[in-house]
BALOBA-1460 file (C-alpha; in Angstrom, 3 decimals):
// residues 153
<rec num="1" residu="x" x="-8.878" y="-32.581" z="-10.269"/>
<rec num="2" residu="x" x="-10.948" y="-34.958" z="-7.688"/>
<rec num="3" residu="x" x="-15.161" y="-35.457" z="-8.444"/>
<rec num="4" residu="x" x="-15.213" y="-33.121" z="-4.713"/>
<rec num="5" residu="x" x="-13.585" y="-30.510" z="-6.375"/>
<rec num="6" residu="x" x="-15.654" y="-30.331" z="-9.627"/>
<rec num="7" residu="x" x="-18.718" y="-30.576" z="-7.860"/>
<rec num="8" residu="x" x="-17.609" y="-27.550" z="-5.911"/>
<rec num="9" residu="x" x="-16.248" y="-25.651" z="-9.081"/>
<rec num="10" residu="x" x="-19.363" y="-26.877" z="-11.187"/>
<rec num="11" residu="x" x="-21.757" y="-25.119" z="-7.976"/>
<rec num="12" residu="x" x="-19.291" y="-21.879" z="-7.764"/>
<rec num="13" residu="x" x="-19.791" y="-22.053" z="-11.446"/>
<rec num="14" residu="x" x="-23.696" y="-22.570" z="-11.340"/>
<rec num="15" residu="x" x="-24.349" y="-19.993" z="-7.715"/>
<rec num="16" residu="x" x="-22.467" y="-17.934" z="-9.865"/>
<rec num="17" residu="x" x="-24.423" y="-18.233" z="-13.259"/>
<rec num="18" residu="x" x="-28.058" y="-18.116" z="-10.667"/>
<rec num="19" residu="x" x="-27.351" y="-14.664" z="-9.458"/>
<rec num="20" residu="x" x="-26.168" y="-13.256" z="-12.795"/>
<rec num="21" residu="x" x="-29.309" y="-14.334" z="-14.096"/>
<rec num="22" residu="x" x="-31.963" y="-14.586" z="-10.564"/>
<rec num="23" residu="x" x="-32.815" y="-17.998" z="-11.926"/>
<rec num="24" residu="x" x="-33.706" y="-20.598" z="-9.332"/>
<rec num="25" residu="x" x="-31.149" y="-23.512" z="-8.406"/>
<rec num="26" residu="x" x="-31.884" y="-26.855" z="-7.440"/>
<rec num="27" residu="x" x="-30.228" y="-28.968" z="-4.201"/>
<rec num="28" residu="x" x="-30.763" y="-32.199" z="-5.037"/>
<rec num="29" residu="x" x="-29.962" y="-35.138" z="-1.811"/>
<rec num="30" residu="x" x="-29.474" y="-38.103" z="-3.625"/>
<rec num="31" residu="x" x="-30.559" y="-41.332" z="-1.227"/>
<rec num="32" residu="x" x="-26.738" y="-42.129" z="-0.682"/>
<rec num="33" residu="x" x="-25.975" y="-38.909" z="0.672"/>
<rec num="34" residu="x" x="-24.409" y="-36.708" z="-1.873"/>
<rec num="35" residu="x" x="-25.465" y="-33.544" z="-2.934"/>
<rec num="36" residu="x" x="-25.462" y="-32.193" z="-7.016"/>
<rec num="37" residu="x" x="-26.316" y="-28.437" z="-7.556"/>
<rec num="38" residu="x" x="-28.210" y="-27.822" z="-11.020"/>
<rec num="39" residu="x" x="-30.850" y="-25.585" z="-12.866"/>
<rec num="40" residu="x" x="-33.437" y="-28.718" z="-12.891"/>
<rec num="41" residu="x" x="-33.869" y="-30.847" z="-9.486"/>
<rec num="42" residu="x" x="-32.188" y="-34.320" z="-9.709"/>
<rec num="43" residu="x" x="-34.853" y="-37.408" z="-10.770"/>
<rec num="44" residu="x" x="-34.605" y="-40.142" z="-7.597"/>
<rec num="45" residu="x" x="-33.820" y="-37.265" z="-5.471"/>
<rec num="46" residu="x" x="-34.292" y="-37.690" z="-1.762"/>
<rec num="47" residu="x" x="-34.754" y="-34.134" z="-0.924"/>
<rec num="48" residu="x" x="-34.636" y="-31.213" z="-3.218"/>
<rec num="49" residu="x" x="-34.261" y="-27.774" z="-2.342"/>
<rec num="50" residu="x" x="-35.096" y="-24.607" z="-4.241"/>
<rec num="51" residu="x" x="-32.352" y="-22.240" z="-4.014"/>
<rec num="52" residu="x" x="-33.245" y="-18.650" z="-5.613"/>
<rec num="53" residu="x" x="-30.543" y="-15.753" z="-5.205"/>
<rec num="54" residu="x" x="-31.540" y="-12.951" z="-3.373"/>
<rec num="55" residu="x" x="-30.724" y="-10.196" z="-6.392"/>
<rec num="56" residu="x" x="-32.809" y="-7.174" z="-4.665"/>
<rec num="57" residu="x" x="-29.466" y="-5.907" z="-3.476"/>
<rec num="58" residu="x" x="-26.752" y="-6.584" z="-6.562"/>
<rec num="59" residu="x" x="-25.982" y="-3.491" z="-9.743"/>
<rec num="60" residu="x" x="-25.161" y="-0.372" z="-9.429"/>
<rec num="61" residu="x" x="-26.485" y="1.888" z="-6.662"/>
<rec num="62" residu="x" x="-27.091" y="5.269" z="-7.333"/>
<rec num="63" residu="x" x="-25.284" y="7.999" z="-4.847"/>
<rec num="64" residu="x" x="-27.692" y="10.199" z="-3.141"/>
<rec num="65" residu="x" x="-26.025" y="14.016" z="-3.376"/>
<rec num="66" residu="x" x="-24.533" y="14.240" z="-0.142"/>
<rec num="67" residu="x" x="-22.699" y="10.313" z="-0.644"/>
<rec num="68" residu="x" x="-21.079" y="12.603" z="-3.894"/>
<rec num="69" residu="x" x="-20.162" y="15.370" z="-2.146"/>
<rec num="70" residu="x" x="-18.627" y="13.278" z="0.781"/>
<rec num="71" residu="x" x="-17.049" y="11.012" z="-2.138"/>
<rec num="72" residu="x" x="-15.413" y="13.986" z="-3.804"/>
<rec num="73" residu="x" x="-14.425" y="15.752" z="-0.261"/>
<rec num="74" residu="x" x="-12.444" y="12.095" z="0.668"/>
<rec num="75" residu="x" x="-10.364" y="11.990" z="-2.404"/>
<rec num="76" residu="x" x="-9.926" y="16.308" z="-2.480"/>
<rec num="77" residu="x" x="-8.408" y="15.378" z="0.594"/>
<rec num="78" residu="x" x="-6.269" y="12.400" z="-0.248"/>
<rec num="79" residu="x" x="-5.339" y="14.236" z="-3.525"/>
<rec num="80" residu="x" x="-4.056" y="17.194" z="-1.105"/>
<rec num="81" residu="x" x="-2.458" y="14.914" z="1.092"/>
<rec num="82" residu="x" x="-0.382" y="12.406" z="-1.692"/>
<rec num="83" residu="x" x="0.456" y="16.522" z="-3.157"/>
<rec num="84" residu="x" x="1.892" y="17.876" z="0.691"/>
<rec num="85" residu="x" x="3.833" y="14.155" z="1.045"/>
<rec num="86" residu="x" x="5.639" y="14.593" z="-2.364"/>
<rec num="87" residu="x" x="6.368" y="18.240" z="-1.863"/>
<rec num="88" residu="x" x="7.904" y="17.416" z="1.650"/>
<rec num="89" residu="x" x="9.838" y="14.737" z="0.304"/>
<rec num="90" residu="x" x="11.444" y="16.785" z="-2.448"/>
<rec num="91" residu="x" x="12.015" y="19.201" z="0.829"/>
<rec num="92" residu="x" x="13.417" y="16.854" z="2.202"/>
<rec num="93" residu="x" x="15.850" y="15.688" z="-0.457"/>
<rec num="94" residu="x" x="16.903" y="19.007" z="-1.222"/>
<rec num="95" residu="x" x="17.641" y="19.025" z="2.630"/>
<rec num="96" residu="x" x="20.049" y="16.343" z="2.369"/>
<rec num="97" residu="x" x="21.264" y="17.558" z="-1.254"/>
<rec num="98" residu="x" x="22.723" y="20.370" z="0.641"/>
<rec num="99" residu="x" x="24.196" y="19.023" z="3.444"/>
<rec num="100" residu="x" x="26.028" y="16.859" z="1.438"/>
<rec num="101" residu="x" x="27.383" y="19.401" z="-0.707"/>
<rec num="102" residu="x" x="27.737" y="21.204" z="2.532"/>
<rec num="103" residu="x" x="29.841" y="18.097" z="4.062"/>
<rec num="104" residu="x" x="31.708" y="18.078" z="0.966"/>
<rec num="105" residu="x" x="33.217" y="21.385" z="0.750"/>
<rec num="106" residu="x" x="33.814" y="21.471" z="4.239"/>
<rec num="107" residu="x" x="36.829" y="18.966" z="4.400"/>
<rec num="108" residu="x" x="39.111" y="21.861" z="2.549"/>
<rec num="109" residu="x" x="40.778" y="22.696" z="5.476"/>
<rec num="110" residu="x" x="39.809" y="26.397" z="5.768"/>
<rec num="111" residu="x" x="42.097" y="29.263" z="7.090"/>
<rec num="112" residu="x" x="42.789" y="28.595" z="10.967"/>
<rec num="113" residu="x" x="42.466" y="24.774" z="10.414"/>
<rec num="114" residu="x" x="46.098" y="23.937" z="10.853"/>
<rec num="115" residu="x" x="48.161" y="23.939" z="14.179"/>
<rec num="116" residu="x" x="51.735" y="24.201" z="13.738"/>
<rec num="117" residu="x" x="54.063" y="21.129" z="15.420"/>
<rec num="118" residu="x" x="57.260" y="20.773" z="16.676"/>
<rec num="119" residu="x" x="59.127" y="19.165" z="14.109"/>
<rec num="120" residu="x" x="58.069" y="22.774" z="11.602"/>
<rec num="121" residu="x" x="54.972" y="20.754" z="10.038"/>
<rec num="122" residu="x" x="51.348" y="21.128" z="10.673"/>
<rec num="123" residu="x" x="48.349" y="19.289" z="11.391"/>
<rec num="124" residu="x" x="44.665" y="19.523" z="11.294"/>
<rec num="125" residu="x" x="43.330" y="21.131" z="14.766"/>
<rec num="126" residu="x" x="40.410" y="20.481" z="16.960"/>
<rec num="127" residu="x" x="38.115" y="23.086" z="14.719"/>
<rec num="128" residu="x" x="39.104" y="21.167" z="11.664"/>
<rec num="129" residu="x" x="37.205" y="17.547" z="12.984"/>
<rec num="130" residu="x" x="34.394" y="19.227" z="14.967"/>
<rec num="131" residu="x" x="33.600" y="20.849" z="12.233"/>
<rec num="132" residu="x" x="34.096" y="17.865" z="9.725"/>
<rec num="133" residu="x" x="31.175" y="15.737" z="13.014"/>
<rec num="134" residu="x" x="29.192" y="18.497" z="12.431"/>
<rec num="135" residu="x" x="28.853" y="18.307" z="8.835"/>
<rec num="136" residu="x" x="28.615" y="14.815" z="8.665"/>
<rec num="137" residu="x" x="26.051" y="14.496" z="11.712"/>
<rec num="138" residu="x" x="23.937" y="17.687" z="9.686"/>
<rec num="139" residu="x" x="24.351" y="14.690" z="6.735"/>
<rec num="140" residu="x" x="23.261" y="11.310" z="8.854"/>
<rec num="141" residu="x" x="20.199" y="13.989" z="10.566"/>
<rec num="142" residu="x" x="19.271" y="14.857" z="7.430"/>
<rec num="143" residu="x" x="19.405" y="11.344" z="5.668"/>
<rec num="144" residu="x" x="17.346" y="9.797" z="8.323"/>
<rec num="145" residu="x" x="14.213" y="12.824" z="7.870"/>
<rec num="146" residu="x" x="14.154" y="11.859" z="4.272"/>
<rec num="147" residu="x" x="14.286" y="7.784" z="5.620"/>
<rec num="148" residu="x" x="11.418" y="8.288" z="7.573"/>
<rec num="149" residu="x" x="9.324" y="10.337" z="5.405"/>
<rec num="150" residu="x" x="9.710" y="8.190" z="2.730"/>
<rec num="151" residu="x" x="8.505" y="5.362" z="4.988"/>
<rec num="152" residu="x" x="5.256" y="7.019" z="6.601"/>
<rec num="153" residu="x" x="6.894" y="7.383" z="10.016"/>
């Protein structure tokens, strides 16, 4: 580790300790321009500054009843919003399942879905294909609504 990095780490540790204990830290500027931090001034320093951390705002603060009420209200609103979003997602998942089930059930031809052809056979008619298209579109729409809700849109 470089000397500069070591000094920065030592400074951080000293400042942290100073803030924790509210003790003074001395910044000593040496004749060659290097700076040393410590619990006491360095001997032969050309300049010494006493750094006293302001711990007046440190620690635990008591909330006023109004602040506590607003915090409780925000937490309650967040909880309600989370529950609402979860319920919405569950409804959208169920709607997708139903659309997929309807699509799968609609794949089998119903009465009237076939038309005879000239060779004596049958073919699926336009009503069948329109129903398939409608059912597939319903699945795609349900999936899109669910994905949008999951992404927060």
